[in-house]
N, CA and C atoms as an extended XYZ file, in Angstrom:
567
Properties=species:S:1:pos:R:3:atomname:S:1:resname:S:1:resid:I:1 pbc="F F F"
N       -71.217       74.609       -7.398 N   MET     1
C       -72.583       74.238       -7.768 CA  MET     1
C       -73.162       73.431       -6.609 C   MET     1
N       -74.380       73.758       -6.224 N   THR     2
C       -74.993       73.048       -5.108 CA  THR     2
C       -75.471       71.685       -5.554 C   THR     2
N       -75.714       70.815       -4.567 N   GLY     3
C       -76.178       69.462       -4.868 CA  GLY     3
C       -77.511       69.463       -5.595 C   GLY     3
N       -78.384       70.414       -5.212 N   ARG     4
C       -79.721       70.467       -5.836 CA  ARG     4
C       -79.606       70.841       -7.308 C   ARG     4
N       -78.775       71.824       -7.639 N   LYS     5
C       -78.595       72.230       -9.031 CA  LYS     5
C       -77.981       71.101       -9.846 C   LYS     5
N       -77.026       70.397       -9.255 N   LEU     6
C       -76.397       69.281       -9.936 CA  LEU     6
C       -77.414       68.186      -10.224 C   LEU     6
N       -78.269       67.909       -9.248 N   LEU     7
C       -79.302       66.898       -9.412 CA  LEU     7
C       -80.306       67.307      -10.491 C   LEU     7
N       -80.735       68.573      -10.500 N   LEU     8
C       -81.665       69.064      -11.522 CA  LEU     8
C       -81.035       69.017      -12.908 C   LEU     8
N       -79.739       69.368      -13.011 N   GLY     9
C       -79.053       69.320      -14.292 CA  GLY     9
C       -78.950       67.898      -14.827 C   GLY     9
N       -78.637       66.946      -13.937 N   ALA    10
C       -78.543       65.547      -14.346 CA  ALA    10
C       -79.904       65.025      -14.789 C   ALA    10
N       -80.967       65.404      -14.092 N   ALA    11
C       -82.318       64.964      -14.461 CA  ALA    11
C       -82.704       65.527      -15.826 C   ALA    11
N       -82.388       66.799      -16.071 N   ALA    12
C       -82.711       67.415      -17.362 CA  ALA    12
C       -81.927       66.734      -18.493 C   ALA    12
N       -80.654       66.451      -18.259 N   ALA    13
C       -79.857       65.788      -19.288 CA  ALA    13
C       -80.400       64.388      -19.567 C   ALA    13
N       -80.811       63.676      -18.519 N   GLY    14
C       -81.389       62.345      -18.697 CA  GLY    14
C       -82.671       62.396      -19.501 C   GLY    14
N       -83.518       63.386      -19.244 N   MET    15
C       -84.768       63.522      -19.994 CA  MET    15
C       -84.486       63.818      -21.465 C   MET    15
N       -83.530       64.698      -21.740 N   LEU    16
C       -83.190       65.005      -23.131 CA  LEU    16
C       -82.649       63.768      -23.842 C   LEU    16
N       -81.829       62.988      -23.162 N   ALA    17
C       -81.300       61.766      -23.772 CA  ALA    17
C       -82.414       60.777      -24.046 C   ALA    17
N       -83.356       60.652      -23.122 N   LEU    18
C       -84.477       59.742      -23.306 CA  LEU    18
C       -85.336       60.168      -24.488 C   LEU    18
N       -85.628       61.453      -24.607 N   VAL    19
C       -86.413       61.956      -25.737 CA  VAL    19
C       -85.658       61.701      -27.036 C   VAL    19
N       -84.353       61.916      -27.036 N   GLY    20
C       -83.562       61.685      -28.242 CA  GLY    20
C       -83.554       60.226      -28.659 C   GLY    20
N       -83.510       59.325      -27.676 N   MET    21
C       -83.470       57.898      -28.005 CA  MET    21
C       -84.807       57.419      -28.536 C   MET    21
N       -85.903       57.879      -27.978 N   THR    22
C       -87.201       57.376      -28.405 CA  THR    22
C       -87.659       58.019      -29.700 C   THR    22
N       -87.096       59.143      -30.085 N   GLY    23
C       -87.557       59.820      -31.280 CA  GLY    23
C       -86.876       59.365      -32.560 C   GLY    23
N       -85.826       58.548      -32.464 N   ARG    24
C       -85.121       58.178      -33.688 CA  ARG    24
C       -85.548       56.805      -34.185 C   ARG    24
N       -85.511       56.640      -35.496 N   ALA    25
C       -85.846       55.341      -36.091 CA  ALA    25
C       -84.567       54.543      -36.240 C   ALA    25
N       -84.601       53.298      -35.865 N   GLU    26
C       -83.437       52.441      -36.007 CA  GLU    26
C       -83.481       51.727      -37.347 C   GLU    26
N       -82.314       51.506      -37.919 N   ALA    27
C       -82.243       50.809      -39.198 CA  ALA    27
C       -82.396       49.315      -38.975 C   ALA    27
N       -82.846       48.645      -40.007 N   ALA    28
C       -83.016       47.194      -39.955 CA  ALA    28
C       -81.657       46.501      -39.977 C   ALA    28
N       -81.640       45.244      -39.573 N   ILE    29
C       -80.436       44.434      -39.661 CA  ILE    29
C       -80.404       43.825      -41.061 C   ILE    29
N       -79.507       44.318      -41.894 N   ASP    30
C       -79.402       43.876      -43.287 CA  ASP    30
C       -78.712       42.523      -43.334 C   ASP    30
N       -79.449       41.490      -43.738 N   LEU    31
C       -78.895       40.142      -43.830 CA  LEU    31
C       -78.344       39.854      -45.219 C   LEU    31
N       -78.432       40.840      -46.109 N   GLY    32
C       -77.832       40.686      -47.424 CA  GLY    32
C       -78.834       40.643      -48.555 C   GLY    32
N       -78.297       40.630      -49.761 N   SER    33
C       -79.105       40.574      -50.978 CA  SER    33
C       -79.102       39.163      -51.523 C   SER    33
N       -80.235       38.751      -52.055 N   ILE    34
C       -80.301       37.480      -52.756 CA  ILE    34
C       -81.035       37.713      -54.066 C   ILE    34
N       -80.564       37.067      -55.107 N   ALA    35
C       -81.231       37.183      -56.397 CA  ALA    35
C       -82.461       36.292      -56.403 C   ALA    35
N       -83.430       36.676      -57.184 N   GLY    36
C       -84.631       35.859      -57.312 CA  GLY    36
C       -85.531       35.979      -56.107 C   GLY    36
N       -85.868       34.829      -55.526 N   ASN    37
C       -86.864       34.807      -54.474 CA  ASN    37
C       -86.260       34.475      -53.116 C   ASN    37
N       -86.837       35.023      -52.021 N   PRO    38
C       -86.301       34.745      -50.692 CA  PRO    38
C       -86.292       33.253      -50.396 C   PRO    38
N       -85.231       32.789      -49.803 N   GLY    39
C       -85.147       31.402      -49.398 CA  GLY    39
C       -84.849       30.458      -50.545 C   GLY    39
N       -84.711       30.962      -51.790 N   GLY    40
C       -84.422       30.108      -52.925 CA  GLY    40
C       -85.563       29.167      -53.261 C   GLY    40
N       -86.781       29.532      -52.941 N   ASN    41
C       -87.912       28.666      -53.253 CA  ASN    41
C       -88.907       29.416      -54.130 C   ASN    41
N       -90.144       28.973      -54.182 N   ALA    42
C       -91.131       29.524      -55.105 CA  ALA    42
C       -91.700       30.866      -54.671 C   ALA    42
N       -91.293       31.379      -53.544 N   CYS    43
C       -91.837       32.647      -53.047 CA  CYS    43
C       -90.974       33.789      -53.540 C   CYS    43
N       -91.465       34.932      -53.895 N   PRO    44
C       -92.848       35.369      -53.805 CA  PRO    44
C       -93.681       35.149      -55.060 C   PRO    44
N       -93.152       34.430      -56.067 N   THR    45
C       -93.969       34.233      -57.267 CA  THR    45
C       -94.889       33.029      -57.145 C   THR    45
N       -94.586       32.092      -56.266 N   GLY    46
C       -95.428       30.909      -56.078 CA  GLY    46
C       -96.341       31.073      -54.880 C   GLY    46
N       -97.000       29.988      -54.495 N   PRO    47
C       -97.898       30.056      -53.333 CA  PRO    47
C       -97.137       30.421      -52.068 C   PRO    47
N       -97.689       31.316      -51.289 N   ILE    48
C       -97.010       31.784      -50.083 CA  ILE    48
C       -96.828       30.655      -49.064 C   ILE    48
N       -97.686       29.651      -49.108 N   ALA    49
C       -97.555       28.526      -48.177 CA  ALA    49
C       -96.259       27.759      -48.401 C   ALA    49
N       -95.638       27.898      -49.599 N   ASN    50
C       -94.377       27.220      -49.894 CA  ASN    50
C       -93.164       28.091      -49.584 C   ASN    50
N       -93.381       29.282      -49.094 N   CYS    51
C       -92.306       30.248      -48.912 CA  CYS    51
C       -91.761       30.182      -47.494 C   CYS    51
N       -90.427       30.226      -47.383 N   SER    52
C       -89.804       30.284      -46.066 CA  SER    52
C       -88.452       30.968      -46.198 C   SER    52
N       -87.922       31.403      -45.067 N   PHE    53
C       -86.579       31.959      -45.039 CA  PHE    53
C       -85.911       31.464      -43.766 C   PHE    53
N       -84.765       30.803      -43.899 N   ALA    54
C       -83.999       30.274      -42.763 CA  ALA    54
C       -84.881       29.437      -41.838 C   ALA    54
N       -85.770       28.646      -42.428 N   GLY    55
C       -86.636       27.782      -41.639 CA  GLY    55
C       -87.865       28.455      -41.083 C   GLY    55
N       -88.045       29.728      -41.376 N   SER    56
C       -89.199       30.476      -40.872 CA  SER    56
C       -90.261       30.572      -41.957 C   SER    56
N       -91.510       30.190      -41.667 N   PRO    57
C       -92.543       30.263      -42.695 CA  PRO    57
C       -92.960       31.707      -42.985 C   PRO    57
N       -93.363       31.945      -44.236 N   ALA    58
C       -93.880       33.261      -44.610 CA  ALA    58
C       -95.240       33.460      -43.967 C   ALA    58
N       -95.505       34.684      -43.544 N   ILE    59
C       -96.787       35.048      -42.947 CA  ILE    59
C       -97.688       35.645      -44.018 C   ILE    59
N       -97.165       36.691      -44.682 N   ILE    60
C       -97.969       37.477      -45.606 CA  ILE    60
C       -97.061       38.120      -46.646 C   ILE    60
N       -97.597       38.300      -47.855 N   LYS    61
C       -96.862       38.972      -48.931 CA  LYS    61
C       -97.728       40.108      -49.450 C   LYS    61
N       -97.122       41.281      -49.605 N   PHE    62
C       -97.782       42.451      -50.188 CA  PHE    62
C       -97.145       42.752      -51.534 C   PHE    62
N       -97.968       43.020      -52.544 N   GLU    63
C       -97.480       43.480      -53.846 CA  GLU    63
C       -97.879       44.942      -53.986 C   GLU    63
N       -96.990       45.744      -54.599 N   PHE    64
C       -97.199       47.181      -54.723 CA  PHE    64
C       -97.180       47.614      -56.176 C   PHE    64
N       -97.944       48.657      -56.494 N   SER    65
C       -97.947       49.249      -57.827 CA  SER    65
C       -96.698       50.099      -58.004 C   SER    65
N       -95.991       49.927      -59.146 N   ASP    66
C       -94.819       50.757      -59.392 CA  ASP    66
C       -95.196       52.152      -59.878 C   ASP    66
N       -96.491       52.386      -60.095 N   GLN    67
C       -96.962       53.703      -60.527 CA  GLN    67
C       -97.444       54.544      -59.342 C   GLN    67
N       -98.193       53.905      -58.438 N   THR    68
C       -98.815       54.648      -57.333 CA  THR    68
C       -98.221       54.328      -55.968 C   THR    68
N       -97.555       53.182      -55.835 N   GLY    69
C       -97.034       52.766      -54.536 CA  GLY    69
C       -98.076       52.135      -53.635 C   GLY    69
N       -99.292       51.971      -54.146 N   LEU    70
C      -100.360       51.381      -53.342 CA  LEU    70
C      -100.297       49.858      -53.393 C   LEU    70
N      -100.858       49.224      -52.377 N   VAL    71
C      -100.918       47.768      -52.324 CA  VAL    71
C      -101.874       47.287      -53.416 C   VAL    71
N      -101.394       46.379      -54.276 N   THR    72
C      -102.238       45.835      -55.353 CA  THR    72
C      -102.613       44.382      -55.114 C   THR    72
N      -101.943       43.735      -54.168 N   GLY    73
C      -102.265       42.345      -53.866 CA  GLY    73
C      -101.742       41.946      -52.503 C   GLY    73
N      -102.480       41.059      -51.862 N   VAL    74
C      -102.084       40.532      -50.556 CA  VAL    74
C      -102.301       39.025      -50.597 C   VAL    74
N      -101.288       38.264      -50.189 N   GLU    75
C      -101.428       36.820      -50.095 CA  GLU    75
C      -101.040       36.412      -48.676 C   GLU    75
N      -101.923       35.677      -48.006 N   ILE    76
C      -101.731       35.290      -46.611 CA  ILE    76
C      -101.536       33.787      -46.532 C   ILE    76
N      -100.531       33.365      -45.788 N   ASN    77
C      -100.285       31.945      -45.557 CA  ASN    77
C      -101.432       31.398      -44.699 C   ASN    77
N      -102.071       30.294      -45.111 N   PRO    78
C      -103.181       29.728      -44.332 CA  PRO    78
C      -102.803       29.340      -42.906 C   PRO    78
N      -101.504       29.202      -42.615 N   LEU    79
C      -101.077       28.905      -41.246 CA  LEU    79
C      -101.432       30.021      -40.274 C   LEU    79
N      -101.623       31.236      -40.801 N   PHE    80
C      -101.821       32.408      -39.951 CA  PHE    80
C      -103.216       32.990      -40.170 C   PHE    80
N      -104.204       32.318      -39.621 N   SER    81
C      -105.604       32.689      -39.856 CA  SER    81
C      -106.023       33.985      -39.161 C   SER    81
N      -105.223       34.489      -38.227 N   THR    82
C      -105.601       35.718      -37.533 CA  THR    82
C      -105.187       36.969      -38.307 C   THR    82
N      -104.349       36.816      -39.326 N   ILE    83
C      -103.850       37.958      -40.117 CA  ILE    83
C      -104.791       38.242      -41.280 C   ILE    83
N      -105.071       39.529      -41.531 N   ASP    84
C      -105.874       39.884      -42.711 CA  ASP    84
C      -105.218       40.970      -43.568 C   ASP    84
N      -104.068       41.494      -43.147 N   GLY    85
C      -103.351       42.513      -43.907 CA  GLY    85
C      -103.540       43.921      -43.377 C   GLY    85
N      -104.649       44.168      -42.687 N   SER    86
C      -104.913       45.512      -42.164 CA  SER    86
C      -103.972       45.865      -41.015 C   SER    86
N      -103.219       44.898      -40.521 N   GLU    87
C      -102.291       45.140      -39.412 CA  GLU    87
C      -101.034       45.887      -39.861 C   GLU    87
N      -100.835       46.040      -41.172 N   PHE    88
C       -99.603       46.606      -41.716 CA  PHE    88
C       -99.849       47.953      -42.389 C   PHE    88
N       -98.848       48.833      -42.293 N   SER    89
C       -98.842       50.078      -43.075 CA  SER    89
C       -97.409       50.320      -43.554 C   SER    89
N       -97.279       51.069      -44.658 N   PHE    90
C       -95.984       51.256      -45.317 CA  PHE    90
C       -95.777       52.714      -45.694 C   PHE    90
N       -94.495       53.137      -45.686 N   THR    91
C       -94.120       54.440      -46.229 CA  THR    91
C       -92.947       54.227      -47.178 C   THR    91
N       -92.768       55.147      -48.135 N   GLY    92
C       -91.597       55.156      -49.004 CA  GLY    92
C       -91.570       54.125      -50.107 C   GLY    92
N       -92.705       53.562      -50.468 N   VAL    93
C       -92.737       52.478      -51.452 CA  VAL    93
C       -92.086       52.891      -52.773 C   VAL    93
N       -92.389       54.060      -53.277 N   LEU    94
C       -91.818       54.508      -54.552 CA  LEU    94
C       -90.400       55.046      -54.402 C   LEU    94
N       -89.991       55.396      -53.181 N   ALA    95
C       -88.660       55.960      -52.958 CA  ALA    95
C       -87.582       54.893      -52.844 C   ALA    95
N       -87.966       53.633      -52.629 N   GLY    96
C       -86.984       52.569      -52.484 CA  GLY    96
C       -86.456       52.411      -51.073 C   GLY    96
N       -86.904       53.232      -50.163 N   THR    97
C       -86.560       53.103      -48.747 CA  THR    97
C       -87.704       53.691      -47.938 C   THR    97
N       -87.998       53.078      -46.827 N   GLY    98
C       -89.113       53.558      -46.022 CA  GLY    98
C       -89.262       52.725      -44.760 C   GLY    98
N       -90.462       52.745      -44.211 N   THR    99
C       -90.736       51.992      -42.989 CA  THR    99
C       -92.003       51.172      -43.156 C   THR    99
N       -92.100       50.130      -42.378 N   TRP   100
C       -93.340       49.382      -42.237 CA  TRP   100
C       -93.693       49.362      -40.758 C   TRP   100
N       -94.978       49.305      -40.493 N   THR   101
C       -95.477       49.239      -39.128 CA  THR   101
C       -96.479       48.104      -39.045 C   THR   101
N       -96.399       47.339      -37.986 N   TYR   102
C       -97.244       46.165      -37.758 CA  TYR   102
C       -97.943       46.349      -36.416 C   TYR   102
N       -99.270       46.294      -36.437 N   THR   103
C      -100.057       46.402      -35.219 CA  THR   103
C      -100.770       45.072      -35.017 C   THR   103
N      -100.108       44.134      -34.328 N   PRO   104
C      -100.690       42.796      -34.193 CA  PRO   104
C      -101.879       42.767      -33.248 C   PRO   104
N      -102.784       41.859      -33.544 N   GLY   105
C      -103.918       41.608      -32.672 CA  GLY   105
C      -103.654       40.359      -31.855 C   GLY   105
N      -104.621       39.955      -31.035 N   PRO   106
C      -104.435       38.737      -30.238 CA  PRO   106
C      -104.204       37.524      -31.131 C   PRO   106
N      -103.196       36.744      -30.815 N   GLY   107
C      -102.898       35.526      -31.565 CA  GLY   107
C      -102.112       35.747      -32.843 C   GLY   107
N      -101.801       36.997      -33.199 N   ASP   108
C      -101.028       37.261      -34.419 CA  ASP   108
C       -99.568       36.862      -34.215 C   ASP   108
N       -98.885       36.441      -35.293 N   PRO   109
C       -97.507       35.964      -35.168 CA  PRO   109
C       -96.503       37.089      -34.942 C   PRO   109
N       -95.314       36.688      -34.541 N   LEU   110
C       -94.187       37.588      -34.358 CA  LEU   110
C       -93.399       37.649      -35.665 C   LEU   110
N       -92.985       38.826      -36.059 N   ILE   111
C       -92.188       38.979      -37.277 CA  ILE   111
C       -90.712       38.925      -36.897 C   ILE   111
N       -89.980       37.996      -37.520 N   THR   112
C       -88.553       37.861      -37.232 CA  THR   112
C       -87.678       38.285      -38.407 C   THR   112
N       -88.164       38.105      -39.637 N   HIS   113
C       -87.426       38.464      -40.848 CA  HIS   113
C       -88.415       39.042      -41.850 C   HIS   113
N       -87.887       39.779      -42.809 N   TYR   114
C       -88.713       40.223      -43.932 CA  TYR   114
C       -87.807       40.496      -45.125 C   TYR   114
N       -88.409       40.439      -46.308 N   ALA   115
C       -87.657       40.662      -47.541 CA  ALA   115
C       -88.347       41.754      -48.343 C   ALA   115
N       -87.563       42.702      -48.830 N   ALA   116
C       -88.058       43.781      -49.688 CA  ALA   116
C       -87.537       43.504      -51.094 C   ALA   116
N       -88.437       43.413      -52.075 N   LYS   117
C       -88.046       43.067      -53.439 CA  LYS   117
C       -88.236       44.252      -54.381 C   LYS   117
N       -87.238       44.436      -55.241 N   ALA   118
C       -87.303       45.404      -56.326 CA  ALA   118
C       -86.666       44.744      -57.533 C   ALA   118
N       -87.395       44.668      -58.635 N   GLY   119
C       -86.869       43.987      -59.820 CA  GLY   119
C       -86.663       42.515      -59.520 C   GLY   119
N       -85.444       42.008      -59.767 N   THR   120
C       -85.159       40.593      -59.511 CA  THR   120
C       -84.351       40.396      -58.239 C   THR   120
N       -84.096       41.452      -57.491 N   GLY   121
C       -83.297       41.332      -56.279 CA  GLY   121
C       -84.107       41.549      -55.017 C   GLY   121
N       -83.655       40.924      -53.945 N   ASN   122
C       -84.274       41.056      -52.627 CA  ASN   122
C       -83.239       41.492      -51.614 C   ASN   122
N       -83.645       42.324      -50.684 N   LYS   123
C       -82.870       42.608      -49.487 CA  LYS   123
C       -83.604       41.890      -48.370 C   LYS   123
N       -82.890       41.076      -47.625 N   VAL   124
C       -83.485       40.349      -46.514 CA  VAL   124
C       -83.010       41.005      -45.225 C   VAL   124
N       -83.938       41.216      -44.315 N   PHE   125
C       -83.650       41.910      -43.069 CA  PHE   125
C       -84.085       41.071      -41.876 C   PHE   125
N       -83.373       41.251      -40.773 N   GLY   126
C       -83.789       40.714      -39.490 CA  GLY   126
C       -84.291       41.870      -38.647 C   GLY   126
N       -85.209       41.613      -37.760 N   ASN   127
C       -85.723       42.677      -36.921 CA  ASN   127
C       -84.646       43.198      -35.982 C   ASN   127
N       -84.693       44.493      -35.702 N   ASP   128
C       -83.670       45.133      -34.883 CA  ASP   128
C       -84.050       45.234      -33.412 C   ASP   128
N       -85.018       44.496      -32.983 N   GLY   129
C       -85.407       44.549      -31.578 CA  GLY   129
C       -86.842       44.982      -31.383 C   GLY   129
N       -87.393       45.775      -32.296 N   ASP   130
C       -88.804       46.154      -32.228 CA  ASP   130
C       -89.519       45.358      -33.311 C   ASP   130
N       -90.277       44.318      -32.927 N   PRO   131
C       -90.899       43.461      -33.943 CA  PRO   131
C       -92.083       44.113      -34.650 C   PRO   131
N       -92.427       45.357      -34.287 N   ASN   132
C       -93.618       45.976      -34.850 CA  ASN   132
C       -93.348       47.138      -35.789 C   ASN   132
N       -92.096       47.473      -36.036 N   THR   133
C       -91.773       48.515      -37.011 CA  THR   133
C       -90.307       48.386      -37.394 C   THR   133
N       -89.996       48.777      -38.603 N   ASP   134
C       -88.616       48.731      -39.049 CA  ASP   134
C       -88.440       49.602      -40.284 C   ASP   134
N       -87.184       49.936      -40.573 N   THR   135
C       -86.821       50.700      -41.757 CA  THR   135
C       -86.218       49.740      -42.767 C   THR   135
N       -86.622       49.839      -44.024 N   TRP   136
C       -86.175       48.927      -45.069 CA  TRP   136
C       -85.627       49.721      -46.246 C   TRP   136
N       -84.913       49.031      -47.131 N   PHE   137
C       -84.509       49.599      -48.419 CA  PHE   137
C       -84.403       48.464      -49.412 C   PHE   137
N       -84.511       48.782      -50.678 N   THR   138
C       -84.451       47.768      -51.729 CA  THR   138
C       -83.084       47.829      -52.409 C   THR   138
N       -82.719       46.772      -53.143 N   PRO   139
C       -81.466       46.824      -53.900 CA  PRO   139
C       -81.490       48.008      -54.875 C   PRO   139
N       -80.489       48.832      -54.815 N   GLY   140
C       -80.410       49.997      -55.690 CA  GLY   140
C       -81.425       51.081      -55.368 C   GLY   140
N       -82.091       50.994      -54.228 N   ASN   141
C       -83.141       51.934      -53.816 CA  ASN   141
C       -84.193       52.138      -54.911 C   ASN   141
N       -84.543       51.039      -55.587 N   LYS   142
C       -85.607       51.073      -56.593 CA  LYS   142
C       -86.948       50.943      -55.898 C   LYS   142
N       -88.027       51.291      -56.631 N   GLU   143
C       -89.351       51.198      -56.013 CA  GLU   143
C       -89.667       49.759      -55.614 C   GLU   143
N       -90.317       49.631      -54.473 N   LEU   144
C       -90.655       48.338      -53.889 CA  LEU   144
C       -91.699       47.637      -54.748 C   LEU   144
N       -91.440       46.371      -55.122 N   SER   145
C       -92.454       45.626      -55.873 CA  SER   145
C       -93.241       44.698      -54.954 C   SER   145
N       -92.580       44.096      -53.970 N   ASN   146
C       -93.327       43.357      -52.960 CA  ASN   146
C       -92.508       43.199      -51.701 C   ASN   146
N       -93.186       42.858      -50.619 N   MET   147
C       -92.551       42.642      -49.331 CA  MET   147
C       -93.178       41.415      -48.694 C   MET   147
N       -92.332       40.530      -48.170 N   VAL   148
C       -92.774       39.294      -47.534 CA  VAL   148
C       -92.291       39.306      -46.088 C   VAL   148
N       -93.174       38.945      -45.164 N   PHE   149
C       -92.846       38.891      -43.740 CA  PHE   149
C       -92.813       37.437      -43.282 C   PHE   149
N       -91.860       37.108      -42.399 N   PHE   150
C       -91.652       35.743      -41.936 CA  PHE   150
C       -91.809       35.650      -40.426 C   PHE   150
N       -92.304       34.490      -39.982 N   ASP   151
C       -92.508       34.204      -38.568 CA  ASP   151
C       -91.280       33.496      -38.005 C   ASP   151
N       -91.278       33.277      -36.716 N   THR   152
C       -90.182       32.580      -36.045 CA  THR   152
C       -90.114       31.119      -36.485 C   THR   152
N       -88.912       30.562      -36.465 N   ALA   153
C       -88.733       29.160      -36.845 CA  ALA   153
C       -89.005       28.216      -35.682 C   ALA   153
N       -89.181       28.757      -34.487 N   ALA   154
C       -89.401       27.906      -33.316 CA  ALA   154
C       -90.726       27.175      -33.440 C   ALA   154
N       -90.750       25.882      -33.095 N   PRO   155
C       -92.021       25.146      -33.171 CA  PRO   155
C       -92.995       25.660      -32.113 C   PRO   155
N       -94.276       25.524      -32.369 N   PRO   156
C       -95.242       25.987      -31.375 CA  PRO   156
C       -95.131       25.140      -30.102 C   PRO   156
N       -95.456       25.737      -28.951 N   PRO   157
C       -95.352       24.971      -27.704 CA  PRO   157
C       -96.365       23.829      -27.693 C   PRO   157
N       -96.027       22.721      -27.020 N   PRO   158
C       -96.971       21.602      -26.961 CA  PRO   158
C       -98.197       21.984      -26.137 C   PRO   158
N       -99.336       21.354      -26.414 N   PRO   159
C      -100.530       21.674      -25.629 CA  PRO   159
C      -100.339       21.215      -24.189 C   PRO   159
N      -100.976       21.909      -23.247 N   PRO   160
C      -100.831       21.514      -21.842 CA  PRO   160
C      -101.482       20.151      -21.610 C   PRO   160
N      -100.961       19.396      -20.647 N   PRO   161
C      -101.559       18.085      -20.374 CA  PRO   161
C      -102.974       18.254      -19.832 C   PRO   161
N      -103.834       17.284      -20.112 N   PRO   162
C      -105.208       17.405      -19.622 CA  PRO   162
C      -105.251       17.346      -18.092 C   PRO   162
N      -106.173       18.086      -17.530 N   ILE   163
C      -106.350       18.110      -16.077 CA  ILE   163
C      -107.401       17.066      -15.720 C   ILE   163
N      -107.058       16.123      -14.801 N   PRO   164
C      -108.033       15.081      -14.455 CA  PRO   164
C      -109.288       15.669      -13.809 C   PRO   164
N      -110.388       15.029      -14.083 N   GLU   165
C      -111.650       15.459      -13.490 CA  GLU   165
C      -111.693       15.025      -12.025 C   GLU   165
N      -112.478       15.699      -11.188 N   PRO   166
C      -112.593       15.301       -9.783 CA  PRO   166
C      -113.090       13.857       -9.622 C   PRO   166
N      -113.992       13.410      -10.474 N   ALA   167
C      -114.507       12.042      -10.348 CA  ALA   167
C      -113.400       11.026      -10.620 C   ALA   167
N      -112.538       11.312      -11.591 N   THR   168
C      -111.429       10.418      -11.898 CA  THR   168
C      -110.478       10.340      -10.709 C   THR   168
N      -110.188       11.505      -10.112 N   LEU   169
C      -109.322       11.510       -8.942 CA  LEU   169
C      -109.964       10.742       -7.788 C   LEU   169
N      -111.273       10.849       -7.623 N   GLY   170
C      -111.995       10.121       -6.577 CA  GLY   170
C      -111.899        8.620       -6.788 C   GLY   170
N      -112.079        8.175       -8.031 N   LEU   171
C      -111.960        6.750       -8.329 CA  LEU   171
C      -110.546        6.251       -8.065 C   LEU   171
N      -109.546        7.043       -8.459 N   LEU   172
C      -108.162        6.669       -8.226 CA  LEU   172
C      -107.901        6.552       -6.722 C   LEU   172
N      -108.382        7.508       -5.947 N   GLY   173
C      -108.206        7.490       -4.497 CA  GLY   173
C      -108.894        6.286       -3.870 C   GLY   173
N      -110.120        5.994       -4.317 N   ALA   174
C      -110.851        4.837       -3.774 CA  ALA   174
C      -110.113        3.549       -4.111 C   ALA   174
N      -109.564        3.438       -5.309 N   GLY   175
C      -108.816        2.252       -5.701 CA  GLY   175
C      -107.571        2.074       -4.857 C   GLY   175
N      -106.830        3.164       -4.624 N   LEU   176
C      -105.629        3.088       -3.792 CA  LEU   176
C      -105.975        2.708       -2.358 C   LEU   176
N      -107.074        3.268       -1.845 N   LEU   177
C      -107.533        2.939       -0.497 CA  LEU   177
C      -107.902        1.464       -0.415 C   LEU   177
N      -108.602        0.961       -1.437 N   GLY   178
C      -108.981       -0.447       -1.473 CA  GLY   178
C      -107.770       -1.362       -1.505 C   GLY   178
N      -106.747       -0.997       -2.289 N   LEU   179
C      -105.517       -1.795       -2.333 CA  LEU   179
C      -104.821       -1.804       -0.980 C   LEU   179
N      -104.810       -0.643       -0.328 N   GLY   180
C      -104.193       -0.557        0.994 CA  GLY   180
C      -104.916       -1.427        2.011 C   GLY   180
N      -106.249       -1.401        1.977 N   LEU   181
C      -107.027       -2.216        2.908 CA  LEU   181
C      -106.823       -3.704        2.626 C   LEU   181
N      -106.794       -4.100        1.360 N   ALA   182
C      -106.597       -5.510        1.015 CA  ALA   182
C      -105.233       -5.985        1.495 C   ALA   182
N      -104.207       -5.150        1.359 N   ARG   183
C      -102.867       -5.528        1.818 CA  ARG   183
C      -102.840       -5.683        3.323 C   ARG   183
N      -103.527       -4.783        4.003 N   ARG   184
C      -103.560       -4.834        5.461 CA  ARG   184
C      -104.267       -6.105        5.943 C   ARG   184
N      -105.389       -6.468        5.280 N   MET   185
C      -106.148       -7.651        5.679 CA  MET   185
C      -105.321       -8.909        5.413 C   MET   185
N      -104.525       -8.906        4.341 N   ARG   186
C      -103.731      -10.075        4.017 CA  ARG   186
C      -102.619      -10.261        5.060 C   ARG   186
N      -102.070       -9.167        5.577 N   ARG   187
C      -101.034       -9.257        6.600 CA  ARG   187
C      -101.581       -9.851        7.892 C   ARG   187
N      -102.847       -9.529        8.229 N   ARG   188
C      -103.448      -10.032        9.467 CA  ARG   188
C      -103.750      -11.521        9.384 C   ARG   188
N      -104.027      -11.983        8.204 N   ALA   189
C      -104.438      -13.382        8.061 CA  ALA   189
C      -103.321      -14.375        8.076 C   ALA   189
């Protein structure tokens, strides 16, 4: 086999592997089942502002109809004013397994965990590397009753220090110059 044919064959195999990798959906990281509500707190039956998982605040909660699979309610944590719910889409709600897709806008939070609830049980998942889509399933593959998304537990970065104005820098420079001149005059005397 000539070098050119070998090179073309390797390139074709690489392209097929790349197409195969990008075309498959990856499963979520299953963090386990918990009875009741995620995080052992008032969520998802209480106010979403009180809901957290592993130190991460809840972003948004979707409730679904067990008859149609359509969204029947949305509750947004006031911490996340850029979210309105239109950033999300869902498949497989009545099947008990499906995907969600998140199309964040500027300033929207990062999704690190989410919980899929069916009946009284929750499956909690961690993102598998793509924070904008994932595959989920409910306990017993029952129809999804609600889904809660969580943000990162990392604190927000501190604000940058204020930048001094040119006039302030000028005054500081004049003061330092004045101190230098006074010291020099005192040495001469």
